[in-house]
N, C-alpha and C positions, 0 to 999 in steps of 0.2 A: 503493499499500499503506501508506503515511504517514497517508492520513485513515481506513482500517480499523482500524489500530493504536490510534487516540486515542477508538474506541469505548468508552462509558464504562461498566465492570464492574456498576454497578447499574442500568445498564440493558438488560442483556442479557435475552435471550428466554430463556425455561425456567431462570431462575435459583432457586438455592439460598439466597441469601441472604436473610436473612428468614423463612425456613423451619424450624419444629422439627422436625427429620431425626433418627433414631437415631443413635445411636454406633455407626458402626462395629464397634468392638471390644469394645460391650456383651456379644455372646452368650459369646465366648470367654473374656470375665471372668467372667459370671455363671456360666455351666457349669465353673467350677474349673481352664480351661486357661490361664490366664495363665503368665508367665513372671517371676516374680520372681528377685532376685536370689538368694535363698538356694535356688531352684529349679535352679540350676545345678548341674551334678554332674561333674568332671573326674575323669581318673584321677590314682592317686597323691595323692589331695586331703588336706591338713591343715587345722588348725585352731587359730586364736591365740586365748587369753584374755590378760586383765590384770591385773595386779598393781596395784592404784588404792590410792590414799593414803587413809588411814583420817582423817588428820588435814587441816584446812583450811590448814596452814601450819606445817610443818615441816623441818628441815633433813636430809640422808638421811645418816648418819653411815658405814654400811657395810651392805653386800648380800653375803649367801652364797646362792648358788644351786647348791652343789654336789649337795645330796641332789634339789633338784628336777631336775637334769639328768640321775639315775641312776633315775627315777620312770618307770613303764611307759608305754610309748608315745610318750614325749617325743622331739621331733625337735631343739629347741632351745631355750634360754633366751638371752635380750638384754636388757641393762641400758641404761640412759640413755646412759653415756657410751659403750657400744658401738654404739648406736644412731646416736649423733652423728657416727661415722664415716662411716655409709651414708646419713643423711639432714640436711641441713644446715638450720639453724632458720629462723625467718622473725619480719617485725615488722608487726603488722598497722596500716600507717597510709596514707594518702592525702596525695598533696603540695596539694591543694587545701583540705584542713581542715587549715589552719595551726596549727601549735601541738599536734597529735594527737601523743601517745607512748607508746609501748608497749616491755616487755622484750621481747629475743628469747624465743623460745617453742620447744620442742623437740617430736619426735615423743616421745620419752619424758623422764621429769623428769629433769634433770641439777642434782645438788646437792641441791637440797630440792622439796617439791611447793608448790604455792600455792592449791590448793581439795581440798577433800574429793572424790574423784573421779578426779583427773589419773591418767593411766596412770604407769607407774614402771617395771614390769618385763613383757616380754613373753614368755610361754611358749606355744609351737608344738608338737602333739600331731597324734597320729593321730585324737582324736576331742576334741570340747569338754570333754566330762566327764575325760579323762586330763589336758588342760591345767588345767583348775582345781582338779585333786586334787594335782597338782605343786606350785601356787601355794602350798597349804597347806603346802609342805615348805619354803618360801622364809624366810630369817630374817634380817630387816631391823631395823636399830637405827635408830632416830628420836630426834633432838633437835626437842623441840616448841618453836615460836615463836609469839610473840604474833600474836594475830588482828585484822584490822580488817575488821569485818561491819556496824557502823553508817556508813553515806554521811554523817550530819550530824556525826559528828565525825573524818572521814578526814581533812581537812585541817588537823588542831587540829596545835599544834607537839608535845601529848608523844604522839602517835599513832604507833605504830611503822611504819616504811616496808616496803611488801612487796617493792619494788624499791629499796633504798636505791642503786642507782647512777642513778635515775632523779630524786634529788632531792627528791621529794615524792611522794604520792598521787594529784596532779592529771593526768589522761589529757587532760583538753583544757577549753578554755573558750571560748565565743564569745559574743560582746555583739551587740545590734544596737539602733541608736536612731534612730528616722525622728521627723520632725515636732518639734512643741515638746510633750513631753509631760510636761512640769513646768508650763506655763502649762496645758495643758490641765485638768491635776487642780487645781491652783489655782483654777480660776475654773468648776469643774465644780459645777452643782445636788448631785450625789451622786458619791461615790465608795464605791466598795464592794471590800472585801478579804477574801479566802478562802483556804484551804490545801486544796488536792488531794491526794491520796496512791493512787495505782495499785502495788499490790502486784506483784512479780513473778511469771510464771506463764510455761509453757512449752508450745510444739505435742505434741501426744501422739498421733503416726503409727501408724496400725494397723500399719504394717511397720516395725518401728524400722531404725536405721541398719545397711546390711548393705555388705560388699565382698568381692570374690574377685578376687586377683592371681594370676596366671599367667606367667610366663616363660620363653619358651623361647630357649633358648641357641642350638638350630641355627639358627634364623631371625633370633635377636637380637630377639625381640619380645614388648613387654609389655603382655599384654593384661587388662584390669582392667574385671570386671562390677562395676556400682556403682548403689545406689541414690540416685542424684543428680540433681538440677535442670538441671547445669549441665556435661555431658560434656565440652566442648570447655575450659570453663576448667580442670576437673579434669584434663585432660591437659597443660594447659600446667605446671601447679603441680608435679604429679608429675614430669614431667620436668624441670622446675629444679630441685627440691631433690633428686632423686636423682642428679641431672648426667647424665641420658639425652636423645638426641636426641629431639625431640619426635615427629618421625615414626617413630619406633621405640616408641610409647606409644598402643596403643587402648583409649579408653573406651567401655563398651557398659552402656547403662542401655534396658533392654526395656519392662519394667513395672514402677511404682514405686507402691508403695503408701501413698500421701499423702504431702507433705511441708511444705508452709505456710509455707515458707522456712527451714524445720531442715534441709532438706537441699541448702542451695544454697551451706553453708559448706564449709571444709576443717576436718577435726579429725585432733588428734594421733595417735591409734589407726588412724584409715585412711591415714595416711602409713607409720605403723608396717608395718602390713598388709602395703602394696607393698613396703615396704623389704626384710621379710621374706624373701616372694616371690622377688624379684630375688638375694637373697645364698642361699637354698637350691635356687632354679631347680626350684620345685615350687609347685604353687598353696596357697596361702593364703587359708582363708575368716575374716571374722570378723563377726559379728552380735551387735548389742546387746540384752541381755537389757533387761526391763523397768527394772529399777533403775539399769542402766548409764545408759539413756535419760536418765532422770530428773537424773543426776549429772554427764553428759556433753555431751548436749545442750545449745545454746545456750538461755538464759535470755532476757526479755524484759518489757519496761515495768515497771520497778523505777523509781519517779518519786514525788519529792515537790516540788508548783510551788503557789509563793507567786503568786496572783493579784490584779490591782488594775484595775477596769475606773470610768470615769467615763461618767455619763450624764445628760442635762439632764431638766427636769422633762418634757419633751415627748416623753423617750424617744429622743432622739438618742445614739448613743454618740460620744464623745468621744474615748477613750484607752483602749488597752489595755496591762497593763505584766504581765509573767510573768518569774518566777526559777524556773528548772527545776536541780533537784537531783537527779544521776541515777547510781546505780551500774553498774559492766559488768563485775564479776570483776576476775582479776589480769592479765587480758591483755586487748588490742584484737583482736579476732577476725580472722583473717586471711581471705582479702585484703579483704573487703568494709568491714573497720572494725568497732568497736562505738560510734562517733561520730555512723552515719546517723541514727539515731533520735532522738537529742537536735536533731540538725540540722535533723531535718523538724518537729521540733515550735517551733524557732525560726522556720524558714522560713514555715511555714503557720497558726499559729496567727490568728486572726480574717480571715484572708484572704479569706473571702468578704462580708464586710461592708465598709462604704463608712466608713474609718477612716483618717485619716490621721496617726495618732500612735501611735507603736508602739514600746514598748521590751523587749527581750527577753535574759536572761541563760542560757545553759546550762552548768551546773557537771558536769563529768563525773569521775568518781573510779573509783579501784581499789580492790577488795574481795577478801577471801579469800573468795569463794562463786563458783559455776559461772559460766564467761563467758557475756556478755550480747551479742545481736548482734539482726540482723533476724528479725522473725518477722510472720508475714501482716499485713499494711496497717503497713508500717513506720511507727511515731510517731503516726499517724492517730488510734488511739484514745485516745490521750494528748490531742493538741492539739483533738480535737472534743470531748473533755471535758470541758477546761477553758475553749475557746470556748464552747461550750454552755453550760455551768455559769455564766459570767461573765453572758452574755445574762438567763439565767432569774435571775440575782442581780439584774440590773438592771432587770428586770420587776416582782419582787416588789417592791424596794425603792419605785419610784414607783408600785406599784398597775395598771401595763399587763399586759394579756394577753400570755402569751408569742408567740402568734401575730402579733399586731400590732407588738409590736416587732421581729420578724423581719422581715415585711412594710417596716417603715420602715427599715432600717438595711440589707438585703442588695443586694448590688450588682445593679443594673437588669439585666435581660436585653441590654438594648440597648447598655448601655456597653462591650461586650467589643468587641476586645481590651483588658484592663485588666490593667494591673501592681499587684501585690500591694505592701505597704510593703516586704516583703523584696528589692523587686526581682524578683522570681519573675513572668513572664508568664503570663496566663490568656488562652487564644484563642478558646473558645466554650462558654458555660455556660451555665446556666438555672437560675437559682436560684429566680427568683420563680414561673416556670410549674412547677417540680417542688412548689414550696410549696401552689400553688394546685391542683394535681393531689391532692396528699396530702390535703388538706382535704376536698377532694369523696369522697375515698377512704375517709376514717375518718368520714366526717359531723361534723364536728369541733363545730358548734354543738349537735347532739342530745346528743353524748358530754358537753358541759359542763352541759348540762341534767340529764343523767342523774347526773351528779356531785354536782351541787347537791342535787337530792333525796335520794340516799342518804346522803348527809353528815348530813341531817335525822335519820337511822335508825340514825346511828353506825356507818355503812358507809364507809372510807375508800378513795376512788378516786383515782387523778390520770393526767393525760395528760401526755405528755412529747412533746417537740418536739425534732430534733438535724438542723439542716442539715449539710452535709459537703462537703469536696473531698477526691481524691484523686489523687496520682501515678500516671500508668502509661504505659506505652509509653516509657520512660526512654532517653534518648538518650547520647552520648558525655560530656554534663556530668556523667553520675550519675557514674559509674567512672572511664571512661577516661580523663579529663582529670587524674584523681588517679594514672594510673601503673599501675592494676590491670589484670591481665589477662584482663577481663571484656568480651566483645562486645556492642556496642549495636545493631549491625546483624543482620541474619540473611539467610539467604540459602534458595533452593529449588532444586532442581535439579529437571525434569521431562523425561521420556521416552516416548515413544509406542513400543508391543512392535508384532511383526509380526503379531498379532490384534487390534489396535486399544483395549488395555489402557493404563493412564497409571500409571506410576509417580512418586510426588514425594517425594523426598528432603528432609527440613528439618531446621533447624538447632534449634527448638523442640522439647519433650518433652513425655511427657504422665505426669502423676502423679494422673488421675482427672477433670482438668476437663474433658476433653473436646476437647482441642486436636487431635486427630487427626480427629474430626468438623470441626472449625471448618476445618483446613486443606482437607480434603477436599473441602467446600461452596467455598470459594475457587477453589481449582483447577478444580473439575467445572463451576462458572460462569463462570470466565473463558475456558475452553478449548472449553465447549459439550458437554461430554458427562455421561452420567448418573453418580452417585455410586458405584454399583456397578462403573464402569468403573477407580474410582482407587484405587490401593494407597499406602499412606503410610510411610513408612520414617523412622522417627526415632531418636535417641539412639545413634548410633555414630559414632564420630569417624572411621572408616576409609570412611566410606560418605557421610555428609552434608555437606553445605557448612557451611563455619563458621559458627557462629553461638551467640549466647549462653545457649539454653536457654529455661527457663520460667520467670519470678519476673517480679515487678513489674508484674504484670498484663500482660505483654508480648505473649503467645501468638497472640491474635488482631490486633492493631493492627500488630506487627510480621511475625512469621510470616506471619499473614493477608496481608498486602499482598505478601509477597516471592513467595507462591503464586498472587497475582493477576499480577504484573508477568510470572512464569514462563510463567504458563498464556495470557497474551496473546501472549507472545513465540512460545511454540510453536504457537498457531494460526496464526500469522504465517507461520512457515515449513512449516507442514501445508498451509494454502491456497495456498501460491506452489508447490508441487509439484504439488499437487491440479491448480492451474491448467496447470501443462506437460502433465500427462496427461491435461486434457480439452479442452487446448487452449481454455482460457478465460481472461479479464482475471482474475487475484485478487482484485484490488478489488471483483471484482462476487459475490465467494464468502465463505461462512463455516461455520461448524460448529455444529450443532444435532443435538441427541439424538444423538450418535455417527455423524453422518453431514457429509458434505461438501456445501453446499445452494447455491442461489441466494440472495444476500444480500435481494435484491428482494423475494423472493414466499415462499421457502423452500422451494422446488423440490427434491427430494431429486435428487444428482449421482452420490454416492460414498459407499461406507462408508470409516470409517475404518482400518479392517482392509487394505482394499486401498489404501490409501497407504502403510500398513506392509509389507505383502507386497511391493509393488513397491521401497520403497526399500529393503528388507533382501536380499529374494532375485532380484531383476530389476534392479537399477540400471543395467544394461547399456541398457534401453530409454529411459533419460533422455538427456539430451544430455548429449554425452561432457564439454562443459564446466561441468556443472552436480553439484555436490554438495549432496545433502539434508540437511539437518540436522533430527534428528527428536528431540534432546536440547538444552534449555538451561539457563542458571542465571542466574537474575536475584536481585539482594541489595536489600535497604532498610533503610536507616536514617533515624529524623527527624532532619531537620536546621534545619527554620525556627523549632522551638520545642523546648527540652531536654525538655520532657516534653508527653503529653496528657493534660491533667488532666481529671478527670471529676468532677461533683457529683450532689448529690441532697440527700435529706431521709428520715429515718425519723420515724414517730410511732407510740406505743403506750399502751394505755388498760389499766390495772392494777387489781388490788386488793390493797391491804396487811392483813393478819391483822394488829390491834395487839396480839392476845393472843399470837401464835405469832412474828412479824417476818415470815412468810413473804409472798410475793406470788403473785399469781395473775393471768397475763394472759389478759386479756379481746380484746384488738384487736392488731393488729400490721401495720403496714404499711410498705411502702419504695418510693420512687419514684426509680430509677436515671436516669442520664443517661449513657450508657457509648456516646454516638455511634450510629453504623449498627448495628444490633441484628444479627448472624449468624444467631445460632441463640436464637428466644428461650424455646425452654425450657432449653436449657443456660445462659444466663443467668440466667434466674428461680431455678434451682437453685443457681447460683452465689451469688447475692445470700441465697439461704436459708442455705445451708450457711455462709456468714461471717456472718449473722445470728447462727445458732448457736453457733460459735465465738466472736463477739464476748459472747453471752450468757454463755458457760464462765467468759469472764474478767471478766465483770460482777458474776456473782450466786457462783461456786463455787472457781475455781482460784487458788489462792497457793501458791506456793514457799516452804513455812516453815522458817525456819534457826533453829536456838541462838545464843545470843549467840559461843560457840565455834567457829562456822561449819559446825554440823553439819548436813546436811539430813535434816528429819524427817518429811516425808510421802511419801516414795519407792515408794509402791505403788499399785495402783489401787483398793483399799481407804481408802487415807487423801487420796489426791489426786483429787478430786470434778471430774468432767466434766460436761456438760450429757447428760441422757437424753431420750429421745423424748417420756417420757410429761409432764416437765416443761415442755418448750418448745412457744412457740405457734406456731399455724398464720401464716404470714407470706404477706401480700397483697402481690404486687409489680406495680408499676408504671413505666412509663417515659415519658421525652421525650427526644426524639432531636436532639442537635447535634453533626453531626459533626465531626470533626476534619477541617480543611483540609490537614494535612499530609502527607496521604496519599489515594489516589483512592477506596481502601473508605471510608474515614472513621471507620473503628471504633478506639474506645479500650478502655482493660481493665473489668472490671466484676467480677473476682474477690476484691476485697479489700472493696469498698464496704459490705458488710453488715458486717464485721467493725470496720471503721472508726469507725461509728455507732450501735451495739450499746450500748456502755457507757452512751455520752452521755445516749441517749434513757431507758433505763432509770432512772439518776440523777435526771435532771429529772420522770420518771412516779412515783417514789419520793417525791421531794422535794415534789411538788404534792399528793399523798395527804397526806403527813404534816404540810402546812404549817398546818392549824388546830388542830394539837396541838403546834406548835413545834417540832417536829423538822427534822433535816436530816441526810442522809448525803454524807459527802464521800470517804471512804475505801472503795478496790476492792479486793476483792469487797463488794459490799453484802449481806452475810450477813444472817440473820436475828437473829444476836447483835448485831450493829453498827446495826439497825434497832431494836431495842428499846432500844440503850442512847441511840440519837438522840432517844427520845421518853421517855426515863426510866422504863421499864417494869425494868431492871436497870441 
């Protein structure tokens, strides 16, 4: 049997790996039959609304809730001090981010509020409207405090402290110095310095954050329906901070309408909702309205980065130096912390280039703005923007084509495994092959010729290139080593029923990525059944094996591998019992297309349904000392490498209207190497969706604040997101360099498009503006900023 078990999943007959099969849940969702958290209706349901701070920084002098308690339909009114008796505070730090600090944070503000939108009082009523009406009756007296919004001055001696007990407004600082950076700059033919700015923005989910908690005192069971990416993580956190045994807490997330990392964090208003349900012994629901989403969802990518690059006359990059300043709001977000984005920038800037000299500093400061944390492609849009901006700066300085300087300096594909200057190991990447493929897809030389001809006519087009690396399949080194209850492994439980159907229970979750389809493809291939026989169950902590959920582009690489190993183990058990029933050597049997067959020639021997029937209904016909096992659980965790790095390259050709500052995409291509491609259509759409989201940050999205910390554009009329009419058709190609850390060989693909898009657009715009002496370095690259760059305004 051992030899049979070792057969490789990629060599299985009738494989679904590499096939663009439809999503099993597509029809249900497209016909409006999805079950999202707000669709859950329970008896005696109540609704909670929150009085939120209208100030960015203010002391709570007094709160009078007496009138609100008497309002129609009100069930309870709870202040911060009362909530603190039910729900303990938390501190968002990780031990391996040495020196990271944050103040304790409560479910409802106690004594003071630290950003506009922080929840202060919770009102529970029979309807959301009644709860909001009661909020209007709450009399709260504030003592407004000085605000800290400008991260450039956050550490100045005369700047007020957000949390005096911390001693300063510095949340974290990290320095990295590798090689002989000073000598490299001193001896370089050219040194180019620049400052790049990325303004904060946020993920705009179609379904806003939503949670419904229901405590049943008879069963002593707390059930939480939650629009989350990580149900087991939230189960642990709710149990911990409400002081409940974890096995008495059940988290269910059926369908989630988009997440992008926004729903992988824990939020104060969600803790409050769960605590209220536990207190009232009635179901309590909270769903954020759009303004609440803008002011309470995490923001991301607020960075000011000073860069410096050394280059020789021949185009050899000799040193990179960056100084990254970022502001994270008043607290480090729990439990993943707000230091990871800056940490990624330090770790990975310039990582794809042959450069032994690298210096980086990250300075993370506190502000009176909405908290900032992880959002799709954490840190990668920033580090790719500055890396590829520096490379283009170097090429422009010495008069070298941007393509050629990349070919000269990218790590050769045969140099892997390779260790980056930060010490991170890159296992198996394909920068040169990906770049070569992109050049062919774009027809690069023809575009350069077209660009030159049009410039003679006063038409300004630019070509942008951006190579990238991406962290996927994160292992324990990402969070577990720092003490966070965030699982790096995932499990799959697979069982055969009496009719020959297969149920797969999986720890990864579905938010629209196609995780359910990928798991079904992996399970069906490994076991040897058709996909219509597979039912995937996810997002229920009472049913599924303990797992990390879906984030960090881990669903395919980790969840898919767990499904593969469970499928192989179940196949082992099935052919073992089939061998007994058929009086055949089980090593000569296999499962193909729902049947037990001869391994050698595929001759059909028995239906899987017959195996199930005998094992469940007539086990007396089997040897008395034999126990069939038609249910197995297998787990997978990356161990050899802390991450499975992917890579790729984006290229775009665009035209800048120098009268209006508007741009028009003419061509957009992406080559992605995500290892083994399980479902090409899903991967391509993930890449395209990621590109569009990245272009949103590059061209439109920006969270605007007044100097007083007031959020200025909290509606969809004011906060611009990309629309289909403005977006390019994105052509996607692939190079496959499988990870060697798993049998499946799959890496993640969900964030690559987002990570590279801002850089490629900036480089294309600057290539177009170069004859006019213009350059943009502040994201988003709006028409106004483009016109300013060329002196039109």
